[in-house]
C-alpha positions in Angstrom: -12.9 -19.0 10.7 -11.7 -18.2 7.3 -8.8 -15.7 6.5 -8.2 -15.1 2.5 -4.5 -13.5 2.0 -4.7 -11.3 -1.3 -2.0 -10.4 -3.5 -1.4 -9.0 -6.7 1.8 -9.4 -8.9 3.4 -8.3 -12.2 6.7 -9.8 -13.7 8.2 -9.7 -10.2 10.2 -13.0 -9.5 10.3 -12.2 -5.6 6.9 -13.2 -5.6 7.8 -16.8 -5.0 9.9 -15.5 -1.7 6.7 -13.7 -0.8 4.5 -17.0 -1.0 7.2 -19.2 0.9 6.9 -16.6 3.7 3.0 -17.0 3.7 3.6 -20.3 4.2 5.4 -20.0 7.4 2.5 -18.3 9.3 1.8 -19.4 12.8 -0.7 -19.0 15.7 -3.6 -19.4 12.9 -4.0 -23.3 13.7 -7.5 -22.8 14.5 -8.5 -20.7 11.3 -8.5 -21.6 7.8 -6.1 -19.8 5.5 -6.3 -19.5 1.8 -3.9 -17.1 -0.6 -5.1 -15.5 -3.7 -2.9 -13.9 -6.1 -3.9 -12.1 -9.1 -1.3 -12.0 -12.0 -1.4 -8.5 -14.0 0.5 -9.3 -17.1 -1.1 -9.6 -20.5 -0.1 -13.2 -20.4 -0.4 -15.4 -17.3 3.4 -15.1 -16.9 3.5 -15.7 -13.0 1.0 -18.9 -13.1 4.3 -21.5 -13.6 6.2 -20.0 -10.7 3.4 -19.2 -8.4 1.7 -22.8 -9.2 5.2 -24.4 -8.2 5.4 -22.3 -5.1 2.0 -23.2 -4.1 3.3 -26.9 -3.5 5.2 -25.7 -0.4 2.3 -24.2 0.8 0.1 -26.1 4.0 -3.3 -24.1 2.8 -4.5 -23.7 -0.8 -3.8 -21.0 -3.1 -5.9 -19.6 -6.2 -4.4 -17.9 -8.8 -6.4 -15.7 -10.9 -4.9 -14.0 -14.6 -6.1 -10.5 -14.6 -4.7 -8.9 -17.3 -4.7 -5.0 -18.5 -2.1 -3.8 -16.4 -4.1 -1.8 -14.1 -3.8 -2.4 -10.6 -7.3 -1.8 -9.8 -8.4 -5.1 -11.9 -6.1 -7.0 -10.2 -7.2 -6.1 -6.8 -10.7 -6.7 -7.6 -10.1 -9.7 -9.1 -8.6 -10.9 -5.7 -12.0 -9.5 -4.1 -14.3 -11.3 -6.8 -12.1 -14.8 -5.8 -13.0 -13.8 -2.0 -16.4 -16.1 -1.5 -16.8 -17.1 2.3 -14.0 -15.8 4.1 -14.8 -13.8 7.5 -11.6 -11.7 7.2 -9.3 -10.8 4.1 -5.6 -9.6 4.7 -3.3 -8.2 2.0 0.2 -7.7 1.2 2.3 -6.6 -1.9 4.5 -9.1 -4.0 7.7 -7.7 -2.7 7.3 -8.1 1.0 8.3 -10.7 3.3 6.2 -11.7 6.0 7.4 -12.6 9.4 5.6 -16.0 10.8 4.0 -13.7 13.3 2.7 -11.2 11.0 -0.9 -12.5 10.1 -2.1 -13.4 13.8 -0.6 -10.2 14.9 -2.9 -8.5 12.1 -6.0 -10.2 13.4 -5.2 -9.8 17.2 -4.9 -6.0 16.8 -8.2 -6.1 15.1 -10.1 -8.2 17.2 -8.7 -6.8 20.3 -9.7 -3.6 19.8 -13.2 -4.4 18.5 -12.6 -2.8 15.2 -12.9 -3.7 11.6 -9.4 -3.2 10.2 -5.9 -3.2 11.0 -2.7 -1.6 9.0 0.4 -2.8 10.0 3.9 -1.8 9.5 6.1 -2.0 6.7 9.8 -1.9 7.6 12.3 -1.2 4.7 15.5 -3.4 4.0 18.2 -1.1 2.7 20.9 -3.1 1.0 24.6 -1.9 1.2 25.2 1.1 -0.7 22.0 2.8 -0.1 22.7 6.6 0.2 22.7 7.6 3.6 19.7 10.2 3.5 17.8 8.0 2.3 18.2 5.5 5.2 18.0 8.3 7.7 14.9 9.7 6.2 13.3 6.2 5.6 10.5 7.1 3.4 10.0 3.7 2.3 8.8 2.5 5.8 5.5 2.8 7.0 4.5 3.7 10.8 0.9 3.7 11.4 1.2 3.7 15.0 2.6 7.2 15.0 -0.2 8.7 12.9 -3.6 10.1 14.6 -5.8 8.3 12.0 -3.7 5.3 10.5 -3.6 5.7 6.8 -4.8 2.9 5.4 -3.1 1.1 2.1 -3.2 -2.5 0.7 0.2 -3.0 1.2 -0.2 -4.4 4.9 -3.8 -4.7 5.9 -6.5 -6.7 7.1 -10.2 -6.1 7.4 -13.4 -7.9 8.3 -15.3 -8.8 5.1 -18.1 -11.8 5.2 -21.2 -9.8 6.1 -20.1 -6.4 6.2 -21.8 -3.5 4.3 -18.6 -2.9 2.0 -18.4 -6.6 1.0 -19.5 -5.7 -2.5 -17.4 -2.5 -2.8 -14.5 -2.6 -5.3 -11.5 -0.2 -6.3 -11.8 2.4 -8.8 -10.3 1.4 -12.0 -9.5 5.0 -12.9 -7.0 5.0 -10.3 -5.5 1.5 -11.1 -2.7 2.9 -13.4 -1.7 6.2 -11.2 -1.7 4.9 -8.1 -3.8 6.1 -5.0 -6.5 3.4 -5.7 -6.3 1.9 -2.4 -6.3 5.2 -0.3 -9.7 6.0 -2.0 -11.0 2.4 -1.6 -10.3 2.7 2.3 -11.4 6.2 3.0 -14.6 4.8 1.0 -15.0 2.0 3.4 -14.1 4.5 6.3 -17.3 6.3 5.4 -19.4 3.6 5.1 -18.3 2.6 8.7 -15.2 0.9 8.6 -13.3 1.9 11.9 -9.4 1.0 11.8 -6.6 0.7 14.2 -2.5 0.9 13.8 -0.8 -3.3 14.2 2.6 -1.8 15.0 3.4 -5.7 15.5 2.0 -6.7 12.5 5.2 -6.3 10.6 6.2 -6.8 6.8 10.0 -6.6 5.6 10.3 -4.5 2.1 13.7 -4.7 0.3 14.1 -1.3 -1.2 15.8 -1.8 -4.8 18.5 1.1 -6.2 16.0 2.5 -8.8 14.0 3.5 -5.6 16.6 5.2 -3.6 16.8 8.2 -6.2 15.8 11.6 -5.3 13.6 11.8 -8.2 11.7 8.7 -7.5 10.8 9.6 -3.9 9.6 13.3 -5.4 7.7 11.6 -7.9 6.1 9.6 -5.3 5.6 12.3 -2.9 3.8 14.6 -5.5 1.7 11.6 -6.5 0.5 11.3 -2.7 -0.4 14.6 -3.0 -2.4 14.6 -5.5 -4.4 11.7 -4.4 -4.7 13.7 -0.9 -7.4 15.8 -2.0 -10.0 13.1 -1.9 -9.6 13.8 1.7 -11.5 17.1 0.9 -14.9 16.3 -1.1 -16.5 19.6 -0.8 -15.7 23.0 -2.2 -15.4 24.8 0.7 -13.1 22.2 2.6 -11.2 22.1 -1.0 -10.5 26.0 -0.7 -9.2 25.4 2.9 -6.9 22.8 1.8 -5.5 24.8 -1.4 -4.6 27.7 0.9 -2.9 25.7 3.5 -0.9 23.4 0.8 -0.1 26.5 -0.6 1.5 28.1 2.5 3.3 24.7 3.4 4.8 24.3 0.3 6.3 28.1 0.4 7.4 27.3 4.0 9.0 24.5 2.6 10.9 26.0 -0.1 12.4 28.4 2.3 13.6 25.6 4.5 14.9 23.8 1.8 17.3 26.9 0.6 18.3 27.5 4.6 19.4 23.8 4.6 21.5 24.1 1.3 24.6 22.8 2.8 22.9 19.6 4.6 21.8 16.9 2.3 19.4 15.0 4.8 17.6 18.3 5.8 17.5 19.9 2.3 15.8 16.6 0.7 13.5 16.1 3.5 11.7 19.6 3.3 12.1 19.2 -0.8 10.2 16.0 -0.4 7.7 17.4 2.2 7.0 20.1 -0.3 6.7 17.5 -3.1 3.5 16.5 -1.1 2.0 19.8 -0.6 2.8 20.6 -4.5 0.9 18.0 -5.4 -2.2 18.9 -3.6 -1.8 22.2 -5.1 -1.5 21.0 -8.8 -4.1 18.6 -8.2 -6.8 21.3 -7.0 -5.6 24.3 -9.5 -4.6 22.3 -13.0 -5.7 19.4 -15.1 -2.1 17.9 -14.7 -2.8 13.9 -15.3 -1.3 12.0 -12.5 1.9 9.7 -13.5 1.2 6.4 -14.7 2.8 4.3 -12.1 1.5 0.6 -12.9 1.7 -1.0 -16.3 5.2 -1.1 -17.1 8.0 -3.0 -15.7 8.1 -3.3 -11.6 10.4 -0.8 -10.1 
């Protein structure tokens, strides 16, 4: 059985460490692995480092230059390079994979008899990280705690060859704002793809200082709210979502004020409110989503 591992990169030197960690996969000796990397920079800036890192891999690496500073273009380039893979897995270029990551992801999906598994991302906070950032831990994801695991391309595996969705691609219009993977996985779910959480399929991600600010997290949560409206496709469902989000945003604002003297609780309620305010903004205004991709990586 062939498993293709897909990864997009954009001006991130850490991609070398990610590649090296993928090369240490174990428990998959009976399968054929291949790593596909799409470089989303204007020039093929990652070609040299990726090619050099590939020399240490025990399986093939395919480098694809997919310019335009649009993450959907890069993700689609990876999918286009997949030809005969039974399964495809994906991770980000700032994540480190433990040796059992891929085997655990595959085991979670196959043992449950489903077509997709979503793994856990554990944030690695360096020394000096604000206490409230560590306590709230918004940079980590725990799909096993969700009733329906929220799928994303940062840690996923899905059955591909022969599936009804193998011709599907990421939405180019969401390729600079984010949310492209949320929409993609939701579309595949509506086509019949079943998803399970893979709590043992762990990836580690170092959180840089510029992602440890309240502003960065607030913008991220607001964008998540804007993207969330795709879960309400009909006018009636959107009216209900607007009413619910508006009420929750007001409640969060009240709790934020009540906890003004506690930094962690105050920021928790503020960031929770940002999610609901993003929903309201997306449903009531033409406010464009922030451009997250296409500038230097953060």
